[in-house]
MARVEXRO-822940 format. One record per residue: residue in three letters; x, y, z of N, C-alpha, C, O, CB in turn. Coordinates in steps of 0.001 Angstrom, whole numbers, padded with zeros to 6 digits, always signed. Glycine has a CB too. Layout:
BEGIN
alaXYZXYZXYZXYZXYZ
...
//
This chain:
BEGIN
unk-014661+039482-002410-013097+039428-002583-012318+038312-001927-011294+037877-002455-012497+040677-002043
unk-012847+037779-000634-012244+036530-000238-012556+035644-000678-011749+034737-000481-012257+036217+000763
unk-013670+035279-001426-013978+034114-002229-012888+033865-003381-012373+032810-003752-015409+034304-002847
unk-012731+035013-003768-011655+034886-004933-010375+034501-004482-009675+033763-005175-011442+036171-005692
unk-010004+034927-003398-008745+034480-002493-008674+032993-002181-007696+032251-002278-008770+035222-001074
unk-009984+032696-001764-009900+031293-001409-009772+030264-002496-009170+029197-002378-011024+030972-000675
unk-010584+030820-003887-010287+029759-005079-008865+029853-005507-008478+029014-006319-011217+030020-006420
unk-007988+030803-005054-006596+030951-005576-006004+029897-004356-005416+028941-004862-005910+032776-005626
unk-006028+029875-003164-005531+029124-002078-005767+027776-002285-004813+027001-002344-006065+029515-000857
unk-007000+027360-002413-007463+026196-002510-007365+025453-003938-007685+024270-004062-008705+026328-002060
unk-006906+026227-004978-006039+025800-006372-007254+025021-006886-007300+023792-006944-004386+024731-006189
unk-008354+025959-007300-009530+025579-007905-009537+025857-009368-010533+025984-010080-010618+026213-007265
unk-008160+025942-009750-008149+026316-011320-008180+025057-012210-008020+023946-011705-006780+027174-011728
unk-008381+025218-013500-008078+024065-014592-006882+022770-014029-005717+023134-013874-007351+024970-016093
unk-007150+021706-013826-006062+021085-013687-005740+020897-012071-005216+019878-011623-005049+021832-014480
unk-006020+021708-011497-005607+021796-010188-006252+020763-009053-007213+020133-009494-005869+023170-009843
unk-005948+020514-007862-006535+019805-007205-007792+019883-006629-008495+018908-006364-005921+019644-006598
unk-008147+021347-006385-009459+021723-006002-010357+022471-007238-011107+023424-007030-009281+022678-004740
unk-010136+021861-008535-010701+022515-009752-012262+022582-009476-012905+021697-008911-010330+021652-011165
unk-012717+023658-009919-014266+023922-009831-014765+024088-008772-015992+024093-008870-015031+023052-010279
unk-014344+024257-007601-014622+024551-006255-015200+025946-006025-014578+026944-006389-013413+024381-005488
unk-016254+026009-005490-016829+027600-005420-016800+027881-003840-016971+026970-003029-018624+027822-006113
unk-016611+028972-003534-016703+029589-002150-017293+030836-002323-017197+031644-003247-015368+029750-001414
unk-018147+030869-000903-019046+031971-000382-018256+033147-000092-018773+034212-000432-019813+031569+000882
unk-016756+033212+000634-016156+033960+001303-016428+034156+002704-016374+035284+003195-016203+034875+000737
unk-016744+033042+003441-017095+032885+004920-015759+032631+005634-014893+031794+005378-018170+031636+005200
unk-015807+033415+006439-014330+033395+007563-014976+032083+008350-016156+031796+008549-013992+035192+008913
unk-013488+031248+008800-014002+030262+009951-014535+030787+011106-015367+030005+011567-012992+029430+010444
unk-014392+031865+011821-015408+032147+012605-016671+032432+012396-017497+032385+013308-015138+032853+013125
unk-016979+032771+011130-018426+033011+010851-018966+031244+010315-020135+030954+010058-018593+034467+009417
unk-018080+030512+010268-018777+029031+010209-018960+028456+011375-019928+027715+011546-018049+028020+009470
unk-018084+028702+012331-018024+028240+013689-019483+028605+014351-020162+027861+015059-016735+028957+014482
unk-019824+030125+013879-021056+030702+014594-022144+029882+014070-023085+029634+014823-021332+032302+014329
unk-022138+029355+012679-023253+028846+012060-023063+027410+012752-024151+026875+012963-023265+028952+010345
unk-022124+026768+013097-022036+025372+013631-022854+025554+015066-023831+024857+015340-020320+024809+013814
unk-022466+026311+015714-023287+026577+017129-024543+026647+016987-025355+025961+017607-022995+027793+017847
unk-024864+027721+015926-026250+027790+016037-027194+026712+015407-028405+026741+015626-026571+028981+015530
unk-026643+025816+014667-027521+024504+014214-026833+023413+014424-026769+022585+013515-027944+024423+012760
unk-026108+023160+015790-025654+022097+016186-026762+021021+016484-026462+019831+016389-024862+022409+017220
unk-027877+021355+016797-028767+020476+016661-029276+019505+015531-029860+018436+015705-029500+021046+016952
unk-028855+020238+014053-029354+019867+013037-029144+018310+012945-028094+017752+013264-028850+020651+012012
unk-030381+017611+012420-030336+016166+012427-028929+015693+011447-028123+016561+011110-031898+015570+011787
unk-028800+014704+011172-027443+014050+010500-028070+014003+008960-027358+014384+008030-026901+012241+011227
unk-029395+013536+008719-029755+013828+007256-029451+014826+006660-028834+014847+005595-030874+013840+007008
unk-029985+016102+007495-029762+017682+006887-028489+017832+006772-028106+018309+005704-030270+018933+007755
unk-027547+017511+007720-025989+017739+007691-025655+017162+006334-025031+017794+005482-025096+016953+008976
unk-026142+015819+006165-025507+015049+004874-025970+015687+003740-025184+015768+002797-025884+013498+004726
unk-027326+016264+003601-027838+017211+002501-026874+018484+002344-026493+018814+001221-029379+017726+002874
unk-026475+019213+003523-025674+020253+003324-024281+019806+002850-023635+020732+002358-025632+021024+004521
unk-023706+018706+002873-022411+018006+002472-022432+018137+000958-021476+018623+000353-022311+016391+002973
unk-023584+017679+000319-023756+017825-001106-023646+019146-001441-023737+019276-002662-024980+017318-001592
unk-023482+020219-000839-023574+021577-001531-022262+021911-002642-021092+021661-002352-023592+022756-000266
unk-022585+022369-003633-021659+023192-004434-020709+023933-003998-019709+024129-004688-022201+023937-005068
unk-020913+024645-002378-020283+025641-002093-019239+024939-000748-019633+024366+000268-021385+026907-001796
unk-018119+025165-001089-016901+024690-000020-017215+024961+001236-016840+024097+002028-015522+025361-000197
unk-017968+026179+001845-017997+026606+003092-018970+025636+003734-018743+025115+004826-018351+028070+003193
unk-020044+025418+003031-021232+024888+003562-020697+023264+003478-021157+022496+004324-022724+025358+002621
unk-020099+022935+002852-019448+021267+003132-018804+021136+004411-019030+020256+005242-018205+020772+002023
unk-017934+022140+004507-017091+022495+005782-017978+022465+006964-017731+021584+007789-016401+023954+005697
unk-019095+023368+007230-019867+023471+008142-020829+021949+008255-021051+021423+009345-020602+024811+007855
unk-021182+021549+007331-021730+020090+007538-020600+019319+008217-020910+018953+009350-022169+019326+006081
unk-019429+018990+007843-018566+018049+008432-018348+018481+009898-018340+017649+010805-017241+017943+007638
unk-018207+019541+010068-018110+019871+011620-019095+019671+012317-018885+019317+013477-017836+021096+011946
unk-020385+019816+011885-021685+019630+012600-021637+017960+012449-022128+017573+013510-023161+020521+011817
unk-021398+017155+011904-021206+015889+011902-020237+015430+012863-020626+014610+013694-020911+015527+010719
unk-018820+015893+012894-017934+015606+013911-018391+016108+015399-017963+015483+016370-016636+016211+013502
unk-019199+017155+015574-019648+017418+016887-020756+016516+017177-020924+016168+018346-020039+018827+017069
unk-021575+016071+016210-022912+015083+016687-022106+013682+016793-022709+012808+017417-024437+014972+015346
unk-020745+013313+016241-020417+012026+016294-019966+011974+017885-020207+010958+018537-019283+011613+015135
unk-019268+013169+018514-018694+012915+019497-019734+013054+021111-019354+012872+022268-017487+013831+019291
unk-021068+013425+020611-021859+013177+021534-023085+012111+021466-024059+012060+022217-022229+014303+021780
unk-022782+011300+020395-023825+010224+019841-023634+009088+020633-022606+009037+021308-023657+009807+018287
unk-024566+008020+020681-024315+006754+021092-023856+006000+020118-023847+006484+018986-025320+006191+021623
unk-023287+004413+020368-022777+003769+019439-023429+003529+017991-022866+003221+016940-022548+002751+020011
unk-024600+003730+018219-025463+003439+017120-025251+004575+016111-024618+004506+015057-026967+003303+017578
unk-025857+005570+016592-025542+006560+015688-024027+006989+015427-023629+007659+014474-026258+007641+016111
unk-023374+006540+016320-021726+006849+015597-021629+006180+014473-021224+006821+013503-020359+006348+016455
unk-021999+004585+014267-021833+004091+013103-022421+004534+012021-022049+004239+010885-022033+003067+013154
unk-023395+005286+012294-024384+005635+011028-023506+006866+010294-023417+006966+009070-026180+006238+011593
unk-022822+007862+011324-022332+008925+010690-020924+008204+010332-020317+008700+009383-022329+010336+011602
unk-020457+007323+010847-018966+006648+010153-019382+006282+008874-018748+006750+007928-018249+005182+010932
unk-020487+005408+008620-020876+005012+007357-021288+006044+006251-020952+005946+005071-021889+004178+007567
unk-021998+006966+006739-022323+008024+005697-020889+008840+005448-020775+009386+004351-023625+009102+006279
unk-019985+008935+006227-018889+009805+005741-018237+009006+004874-017976+009520+003786-017953+010363+006774
unk-017835+007672+005089-017151+006644+004047-017952+007041+002730-017329+007351+001714-017358+004834+004489
unk-019169+007030+002759-020049+006966+001384-020035+008286+000699-020491+008435-000435-021640+006580+001650
unk-019487+009273+001427-019742+010625+000775-018334+011246+000661-018209+012469+000598-020795+011609+001667
unk-017293+010429+000636-015862+010895+000269-015727+011823-000855-014797+012630-000838-015014+009750-000068
unk-016495+011799-001761-016475+012453-003011-016884+014075-002943-016691+014986-003749-017449+011651-003931
unk-017509+014042-001676-017638+015813-001272-016955+016227-000120-017153+017265+000512-019172+016347-000930
unk-016004+015198+000147-014829+015624+001267-013532+016005+000435-012456+015516+000780-014409+014243+002414
unk-013601+016840-000619-012595+016871-001468-011844+018314-001482-011774+019003-002500-013143+016472-002773
unk-011356+018643-000370-010135+019431-000595-009720+019163+001301-010391+018714+002231-010502+021427-001366
unk-008005+019809+001184-007461+019146+002148-008134+019444+003795-008132+018616+004706-005985+019507+001971
unk-008776+021080+003873-009282+021450+005159-010450+020641+005546-010725+020333+006706-009627+022859+005191
unk-011232+020264+004315-012604+019449+004747-011934+018106+005359-012423+017708+006417-013794+019054+003269
unk-010862+017367+004797-010331+016051+005343-009818+016156+007059-009997+015357+007977-008957+015613+004298
unk-009097+017534+007029-008463+017566+008272-009330+017909+009424-009135+017480+010561-007408+018452+008212
unk-010423+018805+009034-011518+019022+010139-012334+017796+010492-013086+017781+011466-012533+020108+009690
unk-012175+016820+009715-013348+015868+010235-012575+014479+010017-013407+013684+010455-014975+015992+009271
unk-011541+013764+009622-011131+012506+009285-010840+011999+010649-011422+010980+011021-009956+012449+008265
unk-010025+012586+011413-009610+012026+012619-010438+011490+013613-010233+010465+014263-008979+012820+013166
unk-011569+012405+013695-012834+012021+014764-013533+010823+014286-013625+009720+014824-014028+013237+014903
unk-014079+011311+013005-015355+010264+012452-014720+009000+011704-015382+008006+011404-016472+011113+011214
unk-013592+009132+011485-012821+007898+010730-011510+007213+011935-011551+006070+012390-011924+008686+009014
unk-010762+007928+012155-009779+007407+013209-010599+006807+014409-010655+005654+014837-008781+008626+013752
unk-011157+007859+014774-012098+007515+016249-013042+006662+016087-013956+006757+016906-012887+008681+016895
unk-013140+005770+015220-014166+004767+015015-013739+003634+014845-014579+002772+014590-014943+004962+014064
unk-012047+003169+014938-011433+002171+014698-010572+001988+016098-010511+002808+017014-010709+002324+013370
unk-009984+000822+016033-009049+000379+017196-007692+000199+016474-007554-000351+015382-009559-001088+017994
unk-006739+000720+017211-005212+000858+016775-005180-000641+016170-005063-000644+014945-003932+001217+018191
unk-005243-001648+016649-004867-002899+016240-005652-003330+015136-005543-004517+014826-004931-003805+017271
unk-006618-002423+014311-007506-002925+013433-007864-001888+012326-008973-001372+012184-008672-003381+014174
unk-006797-001667+011588-006456-000233+010691-006771-000853+009088-006434-000240+008075-004428+000434+010909
unk-007455-002136+009076-007584-002544+007837-008344-001391+006655-007965-001319+005486-008361-003859+008039
unk-009362-000623+007188-009985+000358+006658-008768+001598+005949-008649+002041+004807-010975+000877+007885
unk-008114+001824+007038-007078+003020+006431-006107+002403+005508-005595+003112+004641-006153+003820+007634
unk-005808+001182+005604-004974+000662+004605-005704+000483+003236-005039+000657+002215-004415-000627+005086
unk-007017+000151+003143-007507+000196+002069-007541+001885+001305-007278+002211+000148-008804-000495+002354
unk-007904+002585+002292-008238+004122+002084-006853+004556+001280-006872+005208+000236-008509+005085+003726
unk-005544+004046+001992-004248+004728+001644-003799+004182+000393-002746+004522-000146-003146+004556+002714
unk-004758+003172-000151-004504+002445-001468-005230+002964-002463-005141+002572-003626-004787+001046-001446
unk-006123+004032-002006-006872+004553-003159-006616+005388-004208-005842+006323-004005-007679+005026-002804
unk-007188+005222-005471-006531+006384-006232-007321+007667-006123-007097+008544-006958-006373+006042-007748
unk-008306+007886-005091-009100+008987-005054-007393+009669-003893-006687+009070-003082-011204+008669-004250
unk-007371+010846-004316-006175+011692-003364-006694+012304-001860-006026+012720-000913-005618+013180-004319
unk-007991+012196-002019-008721+012726-000656-008881+011256+000385-008472+011209+001546-010537+013505-001120
unk-009366+010452-000130-009283+009206+000521-007807+009017+001262-007698+008866+002479-009568+008075-000572
unk-006716+009050+000356-005332+008769+000703-005126+009908+002061-004670+009558+003149-004204+009047-000787
unk-005467+011006+001803-005434+011874+002882-006260+011606+004345-005865+011776+005499-005877+013060+002293
unk-007462+011157+003871-008059+010700+004900-007324+009545+005748-007394+009536+006977-009263+010329+004429
unk-006685+008671+005094-006088+007450+005924-005173+008053+006631-005175+007724+007817-005448+006233+005153
unk-004194+009016+006239-002956+009339+006955-003683+010370+008127-003481+010016+009289-001650+010115+005848
unk-004389+011431+007961-004876+012163+008826-005768+011284+009809-005678+011761+010941-005532+013225+008156
unk-006390+010448+009783-007414+009725+010557-006487+009220+011799-006903+009108+012952-008202+008429+009634
unk-005403+008987+011444-004291+008576+012206-003952+009444+013698-003434+009059+014746-003101+008689+011188
unk-004489+010770+013277-004097+011735+014281-005026+011333+015813-004641+011665+016934-004468+013393+013593
unk-006060+010703+015579-006672+010504+016467-005784+009482+017526-005813+009700+018737-007904+010106+015930
unk-005140+008558+017056-004203+007464+017652-002996+008278+018427-002757+008265+019635-003547+006407+016358
unk-002334+008956+017427-001228+009766+018068-001424+010589+019140-000517+010955+019888-000692+010544+017229
unk-002977+011001+019277-003194+011774+020262-003205+010748+021812-002762+011196+022870-004598+012579+019848
unk-003565+009883+021730-003508+008835+022590-002233+008114+022512-002222+006897+022699-004574+007988+022365
unk-001173+008753+022257+000214+007718+022264-000005+006415+021813+000272+005454+022532+000843+007471+023698
unk-000525+006274+020574-000512+004983+020054-000147+005449+018510-000946+006100+017836-002004+004098+020316
unk+001295+004995+017977+001845+005420+016966+001821+004486+015561+001863+004870+014392+003068+005701+017444
unk+001750+003335+016020+001757+002196+015556+000754+002602+013931+001318+002619+012837+001114+001053+016835
unk-000310+002807+014052-001341+003252+012950-000784+004370+011731-001024+004371+010524-002629+003990+013799
unk+000110+005372+012616+000648+006233+011835+001845+005729+011117+002166+006215+010032+000897+007315+012538
unk+002481+004823+011652+003834+004650+010909+003544+003734+009967+004345+003615+009040+005062+004178+011748
unk+002382+002921+009997+001744+001798+009419+001207+002712+008052+001687+002397+006963+000469+000993+010521
unk+000557+003453+008093-000207+004385+006815+001031+005438+006400+000933+005776+005221-001868+005453+007454
unk+001813+005844+006878+003000+006385+006207+003717+005435+005588+003724+005498+004359+003853+007059+007044
unk+004351+004527+006127+005018+003550+005127+004206+003310+003753+004839+003240+002700+005193+002119+005857
unk+002955+003199+003767+002324+002367+002524+002134+003963+001618+001675+003937+000476+000474+001228+002986
unk+002495+005141+002204+002350+006297+001210+003655+006806+000636+003592+007692-000217+001655+007482+001876
unk+004908+006304+001042+006103+006715+000859+006264+007013-000410+006955+007973-000753+006966+005921+001271
unk+005563+006124-001378+005869+006287-002694+004741+007124-003421+004696+007140-004651+006080+004933-003304
unk+003896+007769-002705+002620+008532-003050+003520+009879-004274+004589+010407-003967+001683+009329-001181
unk+002934+010113-005300+003322+011277-006121+002813+012822-005538+003422+013853-005826+002682+010992-007597
unk+001653+012791-004714+000967+014206-004608+001697+014703-003292+001975+014115-002247-000872+014170-004460
unk+001905+016010-003729+002442+016839-002628+001550+016931-001562+002023+016835-000429+002772+018166-003038
unk+000149+017126-001724-000651+017175-000243-000536+015958+000649-000712+016040+001865-002243+017345-000449
unk-000216+014746-000017-000067+013552+000571+001313+013522+001401+001332+013087+002552-000162+012490-000500
unk+002402+013979+000791+003802+014517+001106+003632+015273+002657+004260+014999+003680+004341+015712-000224
unk+002787+016099+002505+002847+017116+003495+001868+016567+004575+002127+016698+005772+002452+018594+002912
unk+000932+016054+004206+000104+015313+005411+000911+014111+006141+000748+013970+007353-001332+014623+004772
unk+001679+013340+005512+002254+012432+005922+003641+012762+007014+003991+012239+008072+002486+011772+004719
unk+004168+013812+006236+005241+014545+007204+004519+015267+008473+005033+015080+009576+006107+015771+006307
unk+003649+015876+008402+002852+016541+009302+002580+015325+010545+003003+015391+011700+001426+017142+008471
unk+001787+014259+009969+001856+013179+010851+002856+012560+011705+002732+011981+012784+001573+012421+010287
unk+003628+012749+011159+005065+012092+011586+005740+012992+012594+006329+012685+013630+006127+011909+010270
unk+005502+014255+012013+005873+015230+013074+005510+015142+014393+006225+015189+015394+005476+016342+012776
unk+003999+014972+014260+003213+014712+015578+003665+013746+016351+003638+013827+017579+001898+014385+015397
unk+004196+012580+015601+004711+011540+016509+005726+011789+017038+005956+011422+018191+004908+010435+016049
unk+006595+012496+016292+008157+013025+016964+007778+013949+018167+008586+013992+019094+009240+014070+015738
unk+006751+014617+018241+006519+015438+019325+006250+014744+020646+006413+015278+021743+005464+016271+019004
unk+005825+013512+020442+005655+012656+021323+006591+011589+021895+006779+011240+023060+004790+012208+020942
unk+007169+011136+020645+008160+010161+020971+009235+010387+019731+009144+009924+018594+007480+008565+021085
unk+010267+011221+020266+011315+011048+019298+012161+009814+018788+012790+009604+017751+012096+011782+019692
unk+011949+009160+019816+012679+007630+019523+012010+007047+018168+012688+006840+017161+012347+006385+020932
unk+010608+006798+018237+010074+006252+017478+009796+006812+016187+009484+006142+015202+009263+005917+018008
unk+009922+008098+016219+010085+008886+014660+011094+008624+014234+011074+008104+013119+010066+010352+014493
unk+012490+008856+014917+013676+008465+014405+013994+006930+013802+014636+006620+012798+014499+008750+015429
unk+013362+006151+014707+013501+004628+014251+012758+004559+012766+013410+003919+011941+012682+003483+015460
unk+011550+005090+012307+010999+005080+011261+011674+005790+010184+011720+005353+009034+009883+005448+011474
unk+012281+007064+010623+013143+007724+009614+014273+007172+009163+014568+007081+007971+013519+008834+009997
unk+014938+006790+010091+016294+005888+009502+016075+004762+008542+016878+004381+007689+017063+005151+010692
unk+014688+004197+008830+014568+003112+007867+014038+003662+006731+013912+002944+005739+013759+001979+008308
unk+013688+004869+006701+013068+005007+005214+013445+006524+004774+013065+006887+003660+011233+004751+005186
unk+013953+007157+005345+014120+008816+005013+014900+008787+003642+014758+009743+002880+015123+009792+006324
unk+015676+007787+003312+016317+008138+001902+015217+007908+000665+015391+008446-000429+017717+007096+001631
unk+014001+007004+000965+013206+006947+000230+012124+008130+000091+011371+008207-000880+012829+005876+000470
unk+012122+008988+001096+010921+009897+001194+010820+010987+000282+011908+011324-000186+010840+010468+002452
unk+009988+011534-000046+009919+012647-000940+010326+013829+000072+009905+013989+001218+008387+012813-001685
unk+011248+014613-000633+011786+015433-000211+010828+016577+001085+011281+016965+002162+012272+015921-001487
unk+009364+016894+000462+008667+017767+001288+008299+016697+002776+008485+016948+003967+007197+018414+000331
unk+007770+015566+002170+007444+014840+003588+008832+014815+004748+008821+015000+005965+006977+013075+003175
unk+009557+014621+004157+010839+014653+005145+011084+015603+005979+011281+015549+007193+011967+014639+004548
unk+011051+016955+004882+011096+018224+005913+010083+018548+006453+010245+019583+007100+011465+019394+005449
unk+008905+018077+006508+007802+018290+007372+008133+017533+008751+008029+018003+009884+006445+017768+006672
unk+008555+016255+008383+008920+015168+009580+009755+015728+010433+009419+015777+011616+009606+013846+009152
unk+011047+016283+010004+012061+016710+010902+011949+018215+011384+012838+018851+011950+013363+016482+010234
unk+010554+018703+011013+010907+020229+011340+011289+020352+012704+011852+021433+012875+009713+021236+011103
unk+011194+019564+013914+011350+019958+015323+012775+019463+015522+013435+019717+016530+010215+019299+016388
unk+013140+018845+014646+014837+018247+015162+015943+019314+015410+015628+020392+014906+015610+017243+013880
unk+016728+019321+015821+017929+020326+015880+018517+020590+014658+018878+019593+014031+019018+019877+016735
unk+018738+021842+014074+019093+021953+012804+020344+021028+012373+020428+020738+011180+019330+023352+012587
unk+021226+020595+013184+022363+020198+012881+021779+018532+012371+022411+017963+011482+023501+020433+014224
unk+020659+017900+012950+020265+016655+012838+019663+016886+011222+019981+016259+010212+019180+016155+014138
unk+018765+017920+011354+017837+018138+010105+019100+018091+008713+018934+017519+007635+016838+019961+010284
unk+020076+018706+009058+020937+018910+007940+021471+017449+007588+021728+017202+006410+022131+019986+008293
unk+021638+016520+008521+022220+015246+008166+021233+014379+007476+021425+013636+006513+022751+014554+009364
unk+020019+014631+008216+018986+014017+007045+018675+014230+005877+018134+013405+005141+018005+014043+007251
unk+019013+015476+005552+018827+016320+004337+019881+015880+003462+019634+015661+002276+018894+017878+004591
unk+020938+015743+003900+022229+015453+003110+022602+014019+003064+023545+013585+002402+023414+016201+003702
unk+021607+013122+003995+021719+011530+003550+022802+010928+004321+023362+009892+003962+022068+011281+001913
unk+023146+011678+005550+024278+011018+006319+023882+010520+007434+024780+009801+007870+025340+011826+006634
unk+022879+010541+008200+022563+010043+009057+022998+008824+009109+022707+008105+010065+021554+010193+009164
//
C-alpha cells in the first residue's frame, strides 16, 4: 500500500516527471537503518545500487555516497563527485536530488567557481537543473549567497514547477540568513518570477509585504 501511495506522491504516471519509477514501500527510518548497517559499503557497490530500478535503493545509495564523501580524503571525494555527475540519469526525482546534491556537488566547489552549476542550470534535463540550484544550499549554510542568486537568476524563466519550488526554497533560505540580500534580488526580479517561485521565496516575509510582492506594488 505504501508503495502505491509513493507512486502517486512522486508522480510516476504516464507523462509525469517520475514516469515509470517503482517503489518498494520502505519508510525513511527503514532506509536510514540500512544506511547505518552498510555505511562501510565500497563506492563501486553503492554506484551499482544507484543503478537499481527501485527508487528506495537509489536513495539509499545516494545517502551512502553522501556519508562516504563526508569522511573521504580529497582523492576519494573527487571520484565520488565525478561518479555522481556521470550518473545523473539515476538521480531522477526531487528527493534523490535534495538528499545528495548539496554535499556531493556544492561541497566540491568554491563559491567563486560555479561554472559547473551554471552548465547544469542550462541543461535540458530537469533533474540536472534542480541539482544546480539545490547544490547552492551548501554555500547558503556558510553564509555565501552569490552562487544561489546567480543560479536563481538563470532559472527565472524555467517552465517546470519543480524548479520554481526549488529556486523559491533556496531564495527563502537566503532570506532566513540575510533578508536584505533576498529583498535586493526580489526587487530586481520578482515581476518576472513564476508565481510559485515567488510565493516560496517570500513565505517568511510579513503578510503585508507578501501581499505587496504578489500584487506587484513593491
